N, C-alpha and C positions, 0 to 999 in steps of 0.2 A: 484458261481452259486448255490450251494447247503447249506443248513443249516449246522451248527457245528456237530449236532447230525447225520445228514445223510451222511456227510463226515466220520465221524467216523465208521459207519456202514459199509460203502463201503471198507475202509481201512481195516477192520477186515476181510472182505470177501475176499479182494485180498491178503492178506497176511497170510492167514490161512495155516498152515503147513500140509504136507501130512499125518502124523501121526494121528493129531487131525481130519483131514478130513474122513480119514477111520473109526474112532471111531464114528464119526457123521453119517456116512453112516450106520453103524451097528445099531446105536440107531433108525434111521428112520425106517430101516426094521423090527426090533423089534416091533415098535409102530404099523406099517401097519399089521404085522401078528397077534398081539394080540387084536386090537381093530377093531371090525367090524365097530362100529360107531365112526368116527373120532372126538376125542375130541380136546378141545382147545389147549392142548400140542402138538398134532399131526400137527394140522394146523400151529401152530407157527413154528414148525420144518421144515414144508414143504415150508413155506414161506422164512425161513432162507436158505434153500437149493436152493430155486430159486434165492435168491440175490447172493449166492456163484457162481452158474454155470453161471450166466448172469453179473457178476461184471467185467469180463475181456474178452477181444476179443478171447481167447483161450477156446475150447470146454473142457469140463470135461468128463472123463470116469467114468461111474457109475457102481457099482458091478453088476454083472448079475442078482442076485436074486432080488435086488432093481428095476433094470430095468424092470424085467418081471412082478413084483408086480404093479408097476406104470402103465404098459401097461395094465394089467388086470383091474385095477381100472378106467382107462381111458374109457373103453369101457363099464363100469358098469352103470345101471340106479339107483344104490341106492343111489348115492349121489348128492347133489345140483350142480347146474350150475357153480356156483363161484368155487368149489372144483375141477370140471373136468378142468376149464381154468386153474387152478394152476398145476394140473397133465400135461397137454399139454404144458406148458409154461416151464416146468423142462424138458421134453423130447426133447423139440425143441433146447435147449441149450446143450444137450448132444452130445457125439462124435456119429459117424454114428451107427443107429441101424439096425435091420434087417427089411428091407422094406417089404419083403415078409410075415414076421409074423405079421407086422402092417397092411398090406393090407388085410390079411385073417381075421384080426380082426375087419372089419368094421361091424358095428352092424346094425340090422334094425332100431333102435332107430337113428333118423337122427341127433339129437344134438350131441350124442356121435361119431357118424360117421364124423361130421364136425371137431371135436377136433382131431380125429384120422387122418383125411386128413391133417389138417394143420401141424402135426408133420412130415407125409410123405413128404409134398411138401418142408419141411425145410431140409430134408435128401436127395432128389432126385439127381440122378446123371446122368439120361437118361431118354428118352421117355418111355421106358418099365416100368420104375419104378412107373409113374404116371397112367399108361393105367388102372390098377384095380380101383384106386380110381375114375378115371373118368368114368368108366362103372358104378360103384356102384352109383354114384351121379345121372347120367342120369337115371337109373333104378329107383331110389327112386323119381325122379322128375316126371317120368311118371306114376309111380303107385299113386293110390288114397288113401290118408292118412286121417285117422279119426281125428287126432289131429289138422289138418291144419297148423303145424309148419314147414312142410318139406322143401318147397323152400326157407323160410326165412334164413335157415341155408345153404342151398345147393348154393345159388347164389355167396356169397363171395368166396366160394371154386372154383367154376367154373370159376369166373372172373380170379382167380389166375391160374388155369389150362391152360386156353387159352392164358395167358400171358407167361406161360412157353414153352407151346408146342401148337401153333394153329392147326397144322396139325392132332393133335390127335382125333378131331371129323370127323366123316364121314359126308356125304352129308345128310343122313336121320337124323342122330343126329342133324346137323345144323337146319334143317328143324322143328325138335320136338322142340328144344329150341325157335326158331322163333316164331312157334304158341304160345307157352307158354308167350313169352313175349307180343305177341299181346293181349292175353286175360288179362294179368295182367295191361297193360298199358291202356286199353280201356273200360274194364267191371269191374272195382272195384265199390263197392256199394257207393252211395252218402248219406247214413245214417251213423251217427256216431257209434262207435262201442258200444257194450252193456257195461253198467256200472250198479253196485248194489247201490241202496240207501240204507240207514240206517234204513228207516221205522220209525213208529211211537214208542211209548212206549209200547204199547201192541202188537205190531206186528213185525215180523222179518223182515229182509232185503228182499226187491223186486226189480225186474228188472224194470228200468225206460223204458217208451215207447221211441222207437228210434226217434231221431230228426236229420234232414238234416245237412250235413256239411254246412260251411260258406265260404264266400270269406274273404279275409284279410282285406275288410272294414266293415265287419259284415253282409253283405247281404247274403241271402241265395244262394247256389250254384245253378245254373241254368243249368249247363251243366255237362259232365262226371268228375270224380274226378281225380285230379292232385296233385302234391307235394305242391301246394299253396293253397289247400283247408285247413280249419282250423276247429278243433273240439277238444271236451274235451278228446276224447278217439278214437282210430282207431282199425277196424277190420282187421283179417289177409289178406284179400285181398287188403285192403288199404295200408298195410305195403309192401305187395308185388309189388304194384303199385309203390312205391317209391323205393324199391330195383331195379325194373326193369329199372326205369328211370336212375338210378346211373350208370347202366352198359351199357345202350343202345350205347352210343358213341363209347365204346370200342368193343361191338359187331358189330356195322356196319363197323368200320374200319377194323375189322379182317375178316369178312365173307361176306361182302357186296362190295368188291372192284373190282370184275370183271364187274360190272353194268349191264345195259340191253340194248343191242344194239336195238336202234329204240324205246327206252322208254317201258312203260307198255304194249303198244299193240304189242310188239314182242311176249308175252306169252298169247295173248288172242285169242280165236277162233273169227270167223266172226260175230257170234251174240254177244259176249261180245263187240267186237269193234264197232258195231252198237250202242249197250247201251252206251258205253262210248262217242260216238260221239254225241248221243241225249244229254247226261249230260254236254257234253263240250259247246253244243249251249245254253243250260239253263245258264251256267255259264258266258257266253259272253254277254247275255242278261243282267243279274244281276251282277253288278259291285262290289258288296260287297263281300269280302273275305271270309265272314261266308258262304255264298250261295256256293262260289266256293269249299269249304272243303266239305259241306254237299253233295253236287251234286255228288262227288265221292265216298262216303262212302258206298253206297250199292253195287257198282260195285266192291270195294276192296275185297269183299269176294271171288269173282271168281278169284282173283289173286294167284299166287304161294306163299308159305309161306314167303320167303325173300322179294318180292315186297309187300306183304301185311303188313309185319312188316314195311317197309318203308313208306307206306302210312299211318299207325297208328302212327308212331313215327312222322312224319310230322303234324298230326292233333293235336296230343298231344302237340308239341312244339308251334304250332299256338295258342292253347289255352292258354299257359303259356304266351306268349307274350301279349295276350288280358287281362289276369289277372293281368299282371305287371302294367297295367294303373290304377289301383284302388288304393286308397290311403290307405295305411296300417295303422291300429290303433296302432300297437306295432313296435316298432323301429326294434326288431329283424325279424319281417316279412318284413321290408323294405330291410334288408340285404339279406334275403333269396330272394326277389324278385330279386335284383341285380345278385345274383348266378345263379337263374333260366334263366334270360336272357341270361347271357354267355352261359350256357349249351345249351339252346334252339336255339339260333343263330348258334352255333357251329355245332349241329346236323343238322340244315337245310342246313347249308353249305355243310356237308358231302353228305346228300341225294341229293342235287342239283349237286354236282359234279359226282355222281354215275348216275343220271337220270336227264339231262337237262331240260326235260319237267316241272320239279318242280319250275325252276326258276321264271317263269312268276306267279306262285302261291304264291311263297315265297316273291317276292319283294315288293308288296304293304304293306305287314304287316312289313316288316324290315325297309322299307322307311318311314312309319308312326311312328314307333318305334324311329328311328333316330330323326325325327323332335320333338318327344316328350322330349327325354332325352338330346339333344345335349346342351341345354342351361345351363345345370346343372353340375358343375364341380364334384359334388358327384357321378356322374355316368361316370366318366372319364375311368376306367378300363373296363366299360361294352362296351365302344365304339370301343373297340379293336376288338373282334370278329365281330362287325358289319363291321368295316373297311376291315376285311379279307374277308367278305361276298361280299362286293362291289369290292374288288380287283379281286375276283375270278369270278363274274358274271354281273358285270355293263356293260361290253362291249356287252355281249349277249343280255341282256335285254335294251340297248341302254339307259342307265341311266347316267347321269353325276354324277362323283364320286368325284369332286375337292374339293366340299364343305366338304366332309368327311375328305379327308386327310389334308385340311387346318386346320381344328379343330385339328387333331391327332398331326401334326407336328408344328403346329404355336401356338396354345392357350395352350395345355397342357404342354409342356416343360417350357413355360415361367412362368406360374402361379403355377405349380405343381412339379417342379423341386426337391423339398424336400420329394416327396412321394416315397419311395423305391420300393413299390409294383408295382406302375405304371411304374416306371423306368425299372425295370426288364422285365415286361410284354411287354412294347413297344419296348424294345431293342431285346427280343425273336421274336416278330412280325417282327420286320425289318430282322432279321437273316434268319428267315424261308423264307422270301420273297425277298431276295437281289436281284435276277435276274429280277424279275418282277418290282420292285420298280426302280431300277436304269435305266431301258429302258422304263418303261411305266408311271412312275409318277414323272414328272419333279420337282414337289415341293419337292420330297425327297432329291435330291441333294442341291437344294437351301435352305432347312433348317438345313444344317449341324451346323450353329451357335447355333440353338435351342437345337438340339440333343447333342451338346457338354455339354450343361448345366446339363444333367443327368450325363454325365461323370466327370464333375468338382466337382459334389456335391456327388457323389457315386464311386470314382474313384478305391478304392481297390476292390469292389464287381464286377465292369464292365470293368475292363481293358481287360480280355480276350475277351469278346463279341465286344469291339470296335477294337481290333486288327482284327477281322474278317469284321467288318462293314466299317473301314475306307477306304480300296480300293474301295468300291462301292460307296463311297461319292466323290472319286476324279475324275476330269475330267480336260482336258487342261485349261477349263476357271475357274475352282475353286481351283486348285492346290496351286496357291500362296497364295490365301486367307486362304486356310486351313493351310498352313505352318505358316503363321502368327498367325492363332488362336490356333495352337497347342502350339506355343511359348508363347501366352498368357494366356494359360489355367489356370495356378496358379492365375492369375489376374481375371479371370472370377470367380473362386472358392471364392476369396475374396469379390469380388463385389457381388455374390449371397449371401454370409453370411452377409454383411451390408445390403442388400435389405430385407432379411428376418428379421433383427434385427430392422431395421427402420419401417417395418410393424408392429411389434410387440410391440415396445416401443415408446411411442410418445416423443417429446422433453420435455414435462413436467416431463417425468418419468426418468429423469437422474439417480436417485439413483438406478434404477432396472438394469442399464446397467452393465454387468459382465466384467471381465478380466481387471477392472481398468480403468484409464483415457485414455489409449492408445486406446481402442476400442470406447470409448465416442468420442475422437477427430476424428478417422475416420467416425464415424457416422454423425458428425456434417459437416465435408467435403462433405459425400454423399449427404446431403440435400441442400448444397449450389447451387443456380442456375448457377453460373459460372462453376462449374464443371460437370454440367449435361450432356454436349455434350460428355464428355468423358466416362461416364458411360453408357449413352445410346447407344454408339457404342459397347462397350464391351458387353452389354446386346441385341444386335440387334437380331431380329427373323430370319432373312433370309439373304443370301449372296447378295453381289451386292452394298453394301454401300461404298465399297473401301476396298482394301487389308488391309491397317492400317491407323494409324492417326498420325498426325504430332507431338503432344504433349504427345508422349508415355512416355518419361522420367518423364512427370509431374505426369502422372497416376501411374508410379512407386513410385514416391516420396509420392503421397497422400496415397497410399496403402502399404506404408512401415511398418506401425504399424500392418498389419495383416499378414506380412510375418511368424511370428512365430505361426500362428494358425495351430493347428493339421490338419485341413482340407485341409488348403493351403498346408502344407508340404507333405501331402499324395498325394494330386494333382501334385505336383511337380515331385514326383517319378516316376509317369507314363509317363510324357513326353519324356523322352529319348527312351523308349520302342516304343511309337507311332510313333516317328521321324524315327526310323529304319524301321517301317512298311511302312510309308509314302514314304521313299526315295527308298526302295526296289520295290515298285510298281510304282512310278513316272516314272522311266526310261523305262518303257514299252511303255509310249506314249509320252514322252518329246521330242520336237524338239529343233533345235538350239535356237530359240527365248525363249522358256519356260526354258531351261537349262541356259541361260543367265540371266533370271529373278531370278531363284532359286539361283544361285550363288551370285547374288547381294544382295539378302535377307540374305543369311549366313554372308556376310561380314558387311552388316549394322547393322543387328540384333545382332552381337557379342558384340555391344557396348550398345545394348538397350534390357537388359535382367532383369526380375524382380529379385532383390537381396535376394537370399534365400540361406541358407547354402547348399553348395555342388551341387546346381542347375546348377550354370554357369559352374563349372568344368565338370560336366557330359555331359553339351549340347556342350561344347568345343570339346570334344572327339567324339561327335556324327558328329559335324561339319566337323572335320578333316577327318573322315572315308568317308563322302559322298561327300565332295568337291572333293576328288580325284576320286570318281567315276563318278561324273559329268563331269570333266576335261577328263577322259578316254573316255566317251560317246561321248564328243564333244570338242576335243582339241583346236579348234578355239576359245573358250571362252576367252582364255587368251588374244588374241588380241582384241576380243570384249570388254572385261571389264578391258582393260588395264589400264585406269585412276584409276579406284577404286582398282585394284590390286596394283599399285604403291603406292598409298596413303597408303594402309593398310601395305605393305611390308616396306614402308620407315619410319615407326614409331616405335621407339625402345620402346615405351609404351606398344606396342602390345606383346613384349616378355615377359614382366613381367606378364601381366594379361591373355594373351592368347597364352601360350607357344605351346601347341600341334597345335593348329589352325595356328599360325604363322609359325612354322616349316613346316608344311605341304604346306602352300601357297609358302613359299619360294623354296620348292622342285618342286612344280608343274611348277613354273616360269623357272627352269632351265630345267625341263623334257619337257615342251611343248612349250616353247617360240622358235620356229625353223621354218625354211621355209618348213622342211619336213612335218609339220602338218598345216601350214597354209602359203600361199604363200604371203599374205599381211605382213608377219613379215619382216620388213625392218631392215636396219643396224641402223638408227636413233631410232627405237624402241627398239632395243636390247640394244643400248647404253644408253638410258634413264633407262632402268631397271637396268643395271650395274651401273651406276652412283648412283642411289638410294640405292642398297644394298652396294656399296662400302662406301657410307657415314654412313651407319648403323655400318659396320664392323669397320670403323675407329673410330666412336664414341665409340664402345665397347672397342677398344685397348688402348684408351687413359686413362691410369690409371697412377696416380701419386703416389709417394711413401707415401704421407700422406693421400691419399684418401683411402676410405673404401673399402674392398675386393668387387671384381664384383660378381654378382649373378646370371650371365647368365649360363645356363647348357652348358656343353661342346658340347652336339649334336646340338646345335642351331649353334655354332660357325662352326663346321665341314659342316653343311648343308649350312650356308652362304658362306663357301670358296668353296665347291663343285659347288654350283650353279653360282658363279661368274667365276669359271673355265669353265663351260659349255658355258656360254654367251661369255667368252674371245676367246674360241675355234672358236665360229660361226663368231666372228668380231675380227680379230687377231691383229687390231691395239690397242686393249684393253690389249693384254698380258703383255707389259711391267708394265703397271699400276698396274696390279693384281700381277705380281711377286713382285714388290715393297711393296705391302700391305700384301703379304705372309710373307716376310721377317721380316717386322714390327710386324706381329702376333707372330712370334717365339720369337722375343724379349719380347713381352706382355706375352707370356705363362711362360717365365723364370723369370718374375718379382717376387719381394718378395710377393706382396699383391696376386698375383695369386697363386703362391707356398703355400701360407697360407690358400688360399680358397679350391683349387682344389685337388684332391688326386693324386699320382703318376701317376696312370693310365690314369686319365683324362688329365693331362698335357701332358703325351707321346702320346696320342690320337690325340691331337691338334697339336703338333709338327711333328708328323709322317705324317698326312694329309696335312700338309703345305708343307713339303719336296716332298711328292709323287707328289702333284699338281704342283709344281715348276719344278720338273724333267720332268713331263709329258707334260707340256707346252713349254718345248725346243723342242718338236717335234709337231708342231701344227697339221700337218695332222693326225699324229697317236692319238693325244689327242681328236680331235673330233669323232674318231672311237671308243676310248675308253670310253669317257664321254657320249656319245649318241649311244650306239650300235643299229644295226638294230633291228627290231621287232623280227626276227626269232632267233636271238642271245641272246634274253633277256630272264632271268630265275631267279627266286627267288633263285634258289640254288647257284646262282652266288654271293650272297649278304649275308652278315651278318645281315644287317637291310636294307630292301628293299626302305626305305625311304630316308637314307642318305649315307650309305656305297657305294664304288666304285666297280665296277666288279672286279672279279679276274683278268682279264686281266690287270688292272692297277697294280696290284700286281707283275705280271709277268714283265711288263715293267720296274718298278722300279728296280727289281732284275737284269735285264739285264744290265741297266744303270750303277748300282753299280759294276757289274762285269767288265764293260769294263774300268771303271775308275781305278779299281784294276790292271789291265794289262798293264796301261799306264806307261812309264818310269818315274822315279823319278827325 
């Protein structure tokens, strides 16, 4: 990040020893005491001191004499502004200073006072600490200054003061600042600031005649001054105009939140109301927005300070929107126009929320602005505050806002997914308006495939935002498709990467393709018409095209060369997190039908996942956790999805590749396949599940002496045995078959290949579980109670492992059986 020289200086500053630091402090104190005019050596030493105190996050304690000297020099007029900035920077990084001493040292010189105030604000601990600074700044603002510099240095400090403690200003002080802001916004000169010409050879410098400021397109400014006016130099009033505009949004949000009940007329006398009505009639006759603004300008002088500021701020923003329509000569002015549009529309939105009567005056210009910039992708970020304005006020103004949100949610994510600033701002817009969007804008939920493009491309930066957004995108109609889309998110990242590369490099530019032949091959496939349907589905802009596609395995094969891409791997890491969010929220509205669909998706997609390192393992853990939750929510899904569960549990291949998921599915079968959970659970259904799991257990236990050692984890075997015992206890005709299988399993556990593979503890666990179940099944009526205890008797404390172990009651029954056998005569 830094150059070698800079890194070396920072390292020295951080590692300086205390003894050397104290000597350095003494040297600076001596230089400051002996040299009235700060020389190069003193300035260099101060710069090094500033680096030392700011190089670490820990504040430094300056010697008291050095601290006092720096404070004294800070308020002095004898030094240039750059030196005072250096003093202020050093003091801000020091340990807590005397706030009282600093506050009493506020000078009449406003520049010095602003630097002192900056130090005070960096040290404040309570409201009382900043009160003297605030009073001094307001006093200076109210006083008439001869140098014209006062408020230019005061406004930044005032902005920080109200951020720290808004209630520090009284109502009269708020009105004072509001009146000042009105003057600065509306009455700045339209003449350029005075500049000195060099004159002729025989004459000295002379002042040039004032010339008017111009618009960004070079035309002479025909209305009042704004930040979009251009000139070679600016006067102090023009600078104050820019400062005031920069803080007006914060000021309105802080001190204009109570609004005006009944609009502006609530504060007007009857004569003023009549004047306003006359002007309103004039504005109705003239449909131009300029006439509407000018019609209210004369009556605005009769308004209280807050309302007058609101009026002048509105006029200012309206003029900025008009100025943004001009073709800028310089590119920097074009960017400035965009920034001003964002700020102007945002301020208009604030004003309209506080006084709805402004909505009808604002909408014509905002609507015209949207029509002008909506066709240009370069103005994408500018459209976000316009969308916010439509969201807040379109209903009141009876304006259709669908076209705005279609542009926002459809076009921009599809074409500008790789713009991180746009992605961040659009996601923040969605977060700020979640409640309104999900209930009032139908396109919001329909556009989740498009919104996921931002996430796929910027996964690490946006994961926390999407954890909050995801529940708002979910509904019974979109839940299944969202689940598929989350599982396909790495595929979306890979496809977006290919799409961008394909647009950047043409087929003839193969030599420019990076990452070798693998990416080149994927690009060629991306361009082939035969695969176009697959990629079009992954890149679909809206929901409703189908939950998933039939040829998903082909898509995974085509994108296999992109699996090692850093962007794809980062995207894969956020999928488990979002799946947890999805399932934790879907249970709030999932009915029986939706639960069945989600369970079926988990079983089917367990064999259709993008092949990325650790991706499948993490997802199987998530599947295992939430398939249990779904079954607990609706236990009858075991019967509803019996065919799919039979196919999944009856395949030994699933034990190898999906161990966690397979173990949990087998446990769920034993736990919920019961008449107690679903009256449709027949003996025939129990028998079919029993036979399928019995075949799996039989296949596992067939180990020959020459065969390789088994690789099945012991807990899979104990889970299978327990589930079979539960099923046998519910259909007692199956008990003899299970007893035979358990005896064979004990023989299996004692075979040499198994003993060579499993540890002594694992072998003992298998044999003990088999003996426990065999003894328990000798008492069928007791076995059904022990293996499936009533809900009130169920507790996780009864289990060593709530997924596979038996209740403590089973241990007790086993001990009783052993004791009875010991008392029998030999």
